[in-house]
C-alpha positions in Angstrom: 68.0 -117.4 -134.5 71.0 -115.1 -134.3 74.4 -116.5 -133.8 77.2 -114.6 -132.1 79.8 -113.0 -134.5 83.5 -113.3 -134.2 84.0 -110.3 -131.9 81.4 -111.5 -129.5 82.9 -115.0 -129.5 86.3 -113.6 -128.6 84.8 -111.5 -125.9 83.0 -114.4 -124.3 86.0 -116.6 -124.6 88.3 -114.0 -123.0 85.8 -113.4 -120.2 85.6 -117.2 -119.5 89.3 -117.4 -119.5 89.7 -114.5 -117.1 87.1 -116.1 -114.7 89.0 -119.4 -114.9 92.3 -117.6 -114.0 90.6 -115.8 -111.1 89.2 -119.1 -109.7 92.5 -121.1 -110.2 94.8 -118.3 -108.8 92.4 -116.9 -106.2 94.9 -117.4 -103.3 97.5 -115.2 -104.8 94.9 -112.8 -106.1 93.3 -112.5 -102.6 96.7 -111.9 -101.0 97.6 -109.1 -103.6 94.2 -107.6 -102.9 94.8 -107.6 -99.2 98.2 -106.1 -99.6 96.7 -103.3 -101.9 94.0 -102.7 -99.3 96.5 -102.4 -96.5 98.6 -99.9 -98.5 95.4 -97.8 -99.3 94.0 -98.0 -95.8 95.0 -94.4 -94.9 93.5 -93.2 -98.1 90.2 -95.1 -97.5 90.1 -94.0 -93.8 90.7 -90.4 -94.8 87.8 -90.5 -97.3 85.5 -92.1 -94.6 86.4 -89.4 -92.1 86.0 -86.7 -94.7 82.5 -88.0 -95.6 81.4 -88.2 -92.0 82.7 -84.7 -91.1 81.2 -83.3 -94.3 77.8 -83.8 -92.9 78.0 -81.3 -90.0 80.3 -79.2 -92.0 77.9 -78.8 -94.8 75.2 -77.9 -92.2 77.4 -75.0 -90.7 78.4 -73.9 -94.1 74.8 -73.3 -95.0 74.3 -71.3 -91.8 77.2 -69.2 -92.7 75.9 -68.5 -96.1 75.8 -64.7 -95.3 79.6 -64.7 -95.4 79.6 -65.6 -99.2 78.7 -62.0 -100.1 81.7 -60.6 -98.5 85.0 -61.2 -100.2 87.1 -61.3 -97.1 84.8 -63.6 -95.1 84.0 -65.9 -98.1 87.5 -67.3 -98.0 87.3 -68.4 -94.3 83.7 -69.7 -94.5 84.6 -73.3 -95.1 87.6 -73.4 -92.6 85.4 -71.9 -89.9 82.7 -74.6 -90.6 85.4 -77.3 -90.5 86.8 -76.0 -87.3 83.4 -75.9 -85.6 82.7 -79.6 -86.7 86.1 -80.7 -85.4 85.6 -78.8 -82.1 82.2 -80.3 -81.5 83.7 -83.8 -82.2 86.4 -83.3 -79.7 84.1 -81.8 -77.2 81.8 -84.8 -77.4 84.7 -87.1 -77.0 86.0 -85.2 -74.0 82.4 -85.1 -72.4 82.1 -88.8 -72.9 85.5 -89.7 -71.4 84.8 -87.3 -68.5 81.5 -89.1 -67.7 82.4 -92.7 -68.6 86.0 -93.4 -67.6 86.1 -92.4 -64.0 82.9 -94.3 -63.1 84.1 -97.3 -65.0 87.5 -97.4 -63.2 85.8 -96.9 -59.9 83.3 -99.8 -60.7 86.3 -102.1 -61.6 88.0 -101.3 -58.4 84.8 -101.9 -56.4 84.2 -105.2 -58.1 87.8 -106.4 -57.4 87.2 -105.7 -53.7 84.0 -107.6 -53.7 85.5 -110.8 -55.4 86.5 -112.4 -51.9 83.0 -111.6 -50.7 81.4 -113.3 -53.7 83.7 -116.3 -53.3 82.5 -116.7 -49.7 78.9 -116.4 -50.8 79.2 -119.1 -53.4 81.1 -121.3 -50.8 78.1 -120.9 -48.4 75.6 -121.9 -51.0 77.5 -125.1 -51.8 77.9 -125.8 -48.1 74.2 -125.8 -47.7 74.1 -128.7 -50.3 77.1 -130.5 -48.9 79.2 -129.7 -52.0 81.7 -127.6 -50.5 84.5 -130.1 -50.9 84.0 -130.1 -54.7 84.6 -126.4 -55.2 86.7 -125.7 -52.2 90.1 -125.9 -53.9 89.1 -123.8 -56.8 87.5 -121.2 -54.6 90.5 -121.0 -52.4 92.5 -120.4 -55.6 90.2 -117.5 -56.6 90.3 -115.9 -53.1 94.1 -116.2 -52.6 95.1 -113.0 -54.2 98.7 -113.3 -53.0 99.2 -116.6 -54.7 97.7 -115.2 -57.9 100.1 -112.2 -57.8 103.1 -114.6 -57.2 102.0 -116.7 -60.2 101.7 -113.6 -62.5 105.1 -112.3 -61.3 106.7 -115.7 -61.9 105.2 -115.9 -65.4 106.4 -112.4 -66.2 109.8 -113.1 -65.1 110.1 -116.5 -66.7 108.9 -115.2 -70.0 110.4 -111.8 -69.9 112.0 -112.2 -73.3 108.7 -113.0 -74.9 107.0 -110.4 -72.8 109.4 -107.7 -73.9 109.2 -108.8 -77.5 105.4 -108.6 -77.3 105.8 -105.1 -75.8 108.0 -103.9 -78.5 105.6 -105.4 -81.2 102.7 -103.8 -79.5 104.4 -100.4 -79.3 105.4 -100.5 -82.9 101.9 -101.5 -83.9 100.4 -98.5 -81.9 102.8 -96.1 -83.4 102.1 -97.4 -87.0 98.4 -97.2 -86.4 98.7 -93.7 -84.9 100.7 -92.6 -87.9 98.0 -94.0 -90.2 95.3 -92.1 -88.3 97.1 -88.8 -88.3 97.8 -89.2 -92.0 94.1 -90.0 -92.6 93.0 -87.0 -90.7 95.4 -84.7 -92.7 94.1 -86.2 -96.0 90.4 -85.8 -94.8 91.1 -82.1 -94.2 92.6 -81.7 -97.7 89.5 -83.5 -99.2 87.1 -81.3 -97.3 88.8 -78.1 -98.2 89.0 -79.0 -102.0 86.1 -81.3 -102.5 84.7 -79.3 -105.4 88.0 -79.3 -107.3 88.3 -83.1 -106.7 84.9 -83.7 -107.9 85.5 -81.8 -111.1 88.7 -83.7 -111.8 86.9 -87.0 -111.3 84.2 -85.9 -113.6 86.6 -85.0 -116.3 88.4 -88.3 -115.9 85.2 -90.3 -116.2 84.0 -88.2 -119.2 87.3 -88.5 -121.0 87.7 -92.2 -120.6 84.1 -93.3 -120.3 82.0 -90.8 -122.2 79.2 -88.6 -121.1 76.9 -91.5 -120.5 79.2 -93.0 -117.9 79.6 -89.6 -116.2 75.8 -89.2 -116.0 75.4 -92.7 -114.5 78.2 -92.1 -112.1 76.6 -88.8 -110.9 73.2 -90.4 -110.5 74.5 -93.4 -108.5 76.7 -91.1 -106.4 73.8 -88.8 -105.5 71.8 -91.9 -104.4 74.6 -93.3 -102.4 75.2 -89.8 -100.8 71.7 -89.4 -99.9 71.4 -92.9 -98.3 74.6 -92.7 -96.4 74.1 -89.2 -95.0 70.5 -90.0 -94.1 71.6 -93.1 -92.4 74.3 -91.2 -90.3 71.7 -88.6 -89.3 69.0 -91.1 -88.5 71.3 -93.4 -86.6 72.4 -90.5 -84.4 68.7 -89.5 -83.8 67.9 -93.1 -82.9 70.9 -93.4 -80.5 69.9 -90.0 -78.8 66.4 -91.2 -78.4 67.5 -94.5 -76.7 70.0 -92.8 -74.5 67.5 -90.3 -73.3 64.9 -92.9 -72.7 67.4 -95.0 -70.8 68.5 -92.1 -68.6 65.0 -91.1 -67.7 64.0 -94.7 -67.0 67.0 -95.3 -64.7 66.1 -92.1 -62.8 62.6 -93.2 -62.4 63.7 -96.7 -61.1 66.3 -94.9 -58.9 69.2 -96.8 -60.5 72.7 -95.6 -60.0 74.9 -94.0 -62.6 71.9 -92.9 -64.7 73.7 -90.1 -66.7 76.8 -92.2 -67.3 75.1 -95.3 -68.4 72.5 -93.6 -70.4 75.3 -91.9 -72.3 77.2 -95.2 -72.8 74.0 -96.9 -74.1 73.3 -94.1 -76.5 76.8 -93.9 -77.9 77.2 -97.7 -78.3 73.8 -97.9 -79.9 75.3 -96.2 -83.0 76.6 -99.6 -84.0 73.5 -101.8 -84.8 73.0 -105.1 -83.2 76.5 -105.3 -81.5 76.5 -101.8 -79.9 73.4 -102.2 -77.7 74.7 -105.4 -76.1 78.1 -103.9 -75.5 76.5 -100.8 -73.8 74.3 -103.1 -71.7 77.3 -105.2 -70.5 79.2 -101.9 -69.4 76.1 -100.7 -67.7 75.5 -104.0 -65.9 79.1 -104.1 -64.6 79.0 -100.6 -63.4 75.7 -101.2 -61.4 76.8 -104.6 -60.2 79.6 -103.0 -58.2 77.0 -101.3 -56.0 74.0 -103.7 -56.1 73.2 -107.1 -57.6 69.5 -106.5 -57.6 69.8 -103.1 -59.3 72.1 -104.7 -61.9 69.4 -107.4 -62.7 66.8 -104.6 -62.9 69.0 -102.7 -65.4 69.6 -105.8 -67.4 65.8 -106.3 -67.9 65.3 -102.6 -68.6 68.2 -102.6 -71.3 66.8 -105.7 -72.9 63.3 -104.2 -73.2 64.9 -100.9 -74.6 66.9 -102.9 -77.1 63.9 -104.6 -78.4 62.0 -101.3 -78.7 64.9 -99.8 -80.5 65.4 -102.7 -82.9 61.8 -103.3 -83.7 60.3 -99.8 -83.4 62.7 -96.8 -83.2 65.4 -97.9 -85.5 63.3 -99.2 -88.4 61.0 -96.1 -88.3 63.7 -93.5 -87.8 66.4 -94.9 -89.9 64.1 -96.6 -92.4 62.1 -93.4 -93.0 65.2 -91.3 -93.5 66.8 -93.6 -96.0 63.6 -94.5 -97.8 64.0 -98.1 -96.9 61.0 -100.1 -95.4 61.5 -101.3 -91.9 61.5 -104.9 -92.7 64.3 -104.4 -95.3 66.4 -102.5 -92.7 66.2 -105.6 -90.4 67.1 -107.9 -93.3 70.0 -105.7 -94.2 71.4 -105.6 -90.7 71.1 -109.4 -90.4 72.9 -110.0 -93.7 75.6 -107.5 -93.0 76.3 -108.9 -89.7 76.6 -112.4 -91.1 78.9 -111.3 -93.9 81.5 -109.4 -91.9 80.7 -108.2 -88.4 80.5 -104.6 -87.2 81.8 -102.8 -90.3 79.4 -104.6 -92.6 76.7 -103.9 -90.2 77.4 -100.3 -90.4 77.4 -100.3 -94.2 74.6 -102.6 -94.8 71.6 -100.3 -94.3 72.8 -97.4 -96.5 73.9 -99.9 -99.2 70.7 -101.7 -99.0 68.8 -98.4 -99.2 70.9 -97.4 -102.3 70.1 -100.7 -104.1 66.4 -100.4 -103.1 66.2 -97.0 -104.7 68.2 -97.8 -107.7 66.4 -100.9 -108.5 62.9 -99.2 -107.8 63.7 -96.3 -110.2 64.9 -98.7 -112.9 61.8 -100.8 -112.5 59.5 -97.6 -112.8 61.6 -96.4 -115.9 61.2 -99.8 -117.6 57.5 -100.1 -116.8 56.9 -96.6 -118.1 58.7 -97.4 -121.4 56.9 -100.7 -121.8 53.6 -99.0 -121.3 54.5 -96.3 -123.8 55.4 -99.0 -126.4 52.0 -100.9 -125.7 50.1 -97.7 -126.0 51.9 -96.8 -129.3 
């Protein structure tokens, strides 16, 4: 039996002591980590934006490969690809706002106009069951818009100081967030324009302080992560495009209103797994409810069916096949990611799970090959 030497004992003792300190002072450590995270938020957001934009930018760079052979055009090849990617992003956002916002505002106005009619309909139902007295006071409060406006005005006037303080706080928060977003976008542009130089510098850093073996492992893991995340982004966009198109066609066949607008909303919100489809369904139901209650119920049934098809058929097959992750593990990853931290973790769960699946699978195959070689020898 081999006993650990002094160096190993010191290493074990130091590790145990650090673990003890981490557990005992976890409150202070977590606050420090949150402070560092808040400080590095623009940098992290800039890296995320750069990675997402790099997917279409790399595509356009490949299509502009003919410019590489011409010295004057080679210098503007990447800026042109970047500008095209940004222009497409702004164009898509403008089209979505053009289709969605006017219809949504009109729907809200129509629903507000129908509130008194809905109140009277509810009162008629309770009148049929001799229960009107139980809800008459509450319904009168809901239908008395002048009284509601007076109460809101009184609240705003009585709490003007607190209200103005909240406004100032909200404005400063918006300005701070806007500054962080602008700074992140500028940082993302710098990263995209000099990604090879940054990669070379990071490689030299790892090789200098970690050796060639660490550099090789980092490159290998980075390639696996890059493949999984880029495949997930492309696959998720394809899945959302399919769902939006099927929703639009189905609504046209069923003669439901706002087919193009709602189909676009459902497709865009479907990019976020699990949460996105329900959000899109709620928006679509509210839009249709302003015109017809029956049509809203029909759409609700339709969107529930489409969500089940996307969750159990389209999403696992399209996203799972593009990331190399079987469909069952895609569903498990989404469920675990949602339980850990909501929407951000849901978005990260599938590519992270795909990366772990591939890394573990490759390691198992390598170990099995080495064991078989030893046994044969």
